[in-house]
C-alpha positions as a printed NumPy array, in Angstrom:
array([[ 34.71 ,   9.437,  -5.098],
       [ 36.533,  11.418,  -7.413],
       [ 35.931,   8.51 ,  -9.759],
       [ 32.151,   9.484,  -9.076],
       [ 32.355,  13.616,  -8.874],
       [ 34.617,  13.236, -12.759],
       [ 32.143,  10.589, -14.513],
       [ 29.378,  12.875, -13.226],
       [ 30.789,  15.645, -15.06 ],
       [ 32.593,  14.628, -17.837],
       [ 28.406,  12.738, -18.597],
       [ 26.795,  15.579, -17.175],
       [ 23.6  ,  15.007, -19.647],
       [ 23.558,  10.745, -18.746],
       [ 23.21 ,  12.094, -15.504],
       [ 20.639,  14.566, -15.417],
       [ 18.812,  11.774, -17.566],
       [ 19.464,   9.056, -14.372],
       [ 18.27 ,  11.393, -11.63 ],
       [ 15.553,  12.727, -13.439],
       [ 14.668,   9.029, -14.026],
       [ 14.577,   8.582, -10.032],
       [ 12.482,  11.501,  -8.972],
       [  9.931,  10.419, -12.042],
       [  9.335,   6.7  , -10.465],
       [  9.174,   8.72 ,  -6.769],
       [  7.145,  10.646,  -7.915],
       [  4.579,   8.559,  -9.852],
       [  4.992,   5.524,  -6.155],
       [  3.439,   8.384,  -4.358],
       [  0.446,   9.625,  -6.459],
       [ -0.942,   5.738,  -6.422],
       [ -1.651,   6.638,  -3.393],
       [ -0.583,   4.691,   0.038],
       [  2.253,   3.485,   1.791],
       [  3.696,   0.314,   1.02 ],
       [  4.189,  -1.675,   4.162],
       [  5.207,  -4.752,   3.745],
       [  3.834,  -8.381,   6.109],
       [  5.691,  -7.687,   8.862],
       [  5.045,  -3.956,   9.387],
       [  1.514,  -4.525,   8.47 ],
       [  0.945,  -7.356,  11.249],
       [  3.212,  -5.153,  14.061],
       [  1.12 ,  -1.866,  13.181],
       [ -1.876,  -4.439,  13.867],
       [ -0.139,  -5.149,  17.38 ],
       [  1.366,  -2.012,  18.556],
       [ -1.22 ,   1.087,  16.96 ],
       [ -4.298,  -0.938,  16.438],
       [ -4.165,  -0.452,  12.565],
       [ -7.561,  -1.279,  10.777],
       [ -6.925,  -3.887,   8.058],
       [ -9.936,  -3.561,   5.045],
       [ -9.895,  -6.548,   2.517],
       [-10.927,  -5.072,  -0.546],
       [-11.606,  -8.328,  -2.443],
       [-15.274,  -9.179,  -3.3  ],
       [-17.132, -11.497,  -0.358],
       [-16.067, -15.035,  -2.337],
       [-12.764, -14.644,  -2.518],
       [-12.237, -12.806,   1.541],
       [-14.556, -16.176,   2.683],
       [-11.331, -18.225,   1.044],
       [ -8.564, -16.65 ,   3.196],
       [ -8.217, -13.23 ,   4.6  ],
       [ -6.115, -11.719,   7.57 ],
       [ -7.134, -12.59 ,  11.384],
       [ -8.68 ,  -8.968,  12.409],
       [ -9.141,  -7.493,   8.372],
       [-12.776,  -6.386,   7.453],
       [-14.264,  -6.682,   3.936],
       [-15.263,  -3.981,   2.286],
       [-15.306,  -4.345,  -1.262],
       [-13.27 ,  -1.647,  -3.267],
       [-16.453,  -0.438,  -5.253],
       [-18.266,   0.597,  -1.615],
       [-15.235,   2.659,  -0.578],
       [-16.709,   5.925,  -1.977],
       [-19.975,   5.238,  -0.273],
       [-21.003,   7.971,   1.124],
       [-22.032,   6.205,   4.39 ],
       [-18.495,   4.426,   4.55 ],
       [-16.643,   6.36 ,   7.809],
       [-13.583,   5.541,   8.458],
       [-11.233,   6.311,  11.564],
       [ -8.717,   8.834,  11.638],
       [ -6.845,   8.424,  14.733],
       [ -5.28 ,   5.225,  13.604],
       [ -3.894,   3.788,  10.604],
       [ -5.664,   2.187,   7.812],
       [ -3.726,  -0.545,   6.126],
       [ -5.876,  -1.355,   2.407],
       [ -4.86 ,  -5.137,   1.249],
       [ -6.777,  -6.402,  -1.987],
       [ -4.776,  -9.56 ,  -4.373],
       [ -2.162,  -7.468,  -5.816],
       [ -2.023,  -4.093,  -4.25 ],
       [ -2.746,  -2.289,  -7.006],
       [ -6.499,  -2.16 ,  -6.343],
       [ -5.365,  -0.786,  -2.371],
       [ -3.177,   1.905,  -4.056],
       [ -6.022,   3.394,  -6.013],
       [ -8.499,   2.953,  -2.261],
       [ -5.969,   4.853,  -0.226],
       [ -5.345,   7.549,  -2.523],
       [ -9.048,   7.891,  -2.936],
       [ -9.04 ,   7.739,   1.067],
       [ -6.341,  10.394,   1.406],
       [ -8.418,  12.751,  -1.054],
       [-11.46 ,  12.285,   1.728],
       [ -8.984,  13.39 ,   4.532],
       [ -7.75 ,  10.311,   6.029],
       [ -3.574,  10.444,   5.601],
       [ -2.502,   7.468,   7.865],
       [ -3.511,   5.366,   5.048],
       [ -1.15 ,   2.251,   3.736],
       [ -1.388,  -0.737,   1.511],
       [ -0.199,  -4.154,   1.613],
       [  2.637,  -4.703,  -0.409],
       [  2.027,  -7.487,  -2.85 ],
       [ -1.285,  -7.927,  -1.   ],
       [ -2.841, -11.163,  -0.55 ],
       [ -0.588, -12.927,  -2.974],
       [  2.803, -11.727,  -1.432],
       [  1.175, -12.976,   2.415],
       [  0.312, -16.347,   0.95 ],
       [  4.137, -17.007,  -0.696],
       [  5.25 , -16.025,   2.681],
       [  3.156, -18.503,   3.735],
       [  1.859, -16.527,   6.531],
       [ -1.28 , -17.198,   7.98 ],
       [ -4.917, -16.892,   6.618],
       [ -8.481, -17.405,   8.345],
       [-10.965, -18.757,   6.354],
       [-14.317, -18.427,   6.891]])
């Protein structure tokens, strides 16, 4: 521990830059919108907290395979005035890779819905983990 402190004292500019980058990373991640949840945590949240899973992909992709119980609301329709989301249960957005889900989560947070998440890695990660998909 002493060596650690000594390093930071001797290289305070480097240490400051390091902590600045770490802080900037977390700020950017928070601003992207939505907290990330793993596939395992998504399953737990659906089972225990009755989380609502919303698949943001287009209907054709949704039909090719989606998470059991998820609803298909394409990203373009998220901002629709007629679209209402429950504020009493978690909402988890799912897209192909996780980036669109972050934008949707940020948009919903700006409307006052705070318990919003995004699936880390999207459906691509879900498939990579060999988790089941429903096809309709």
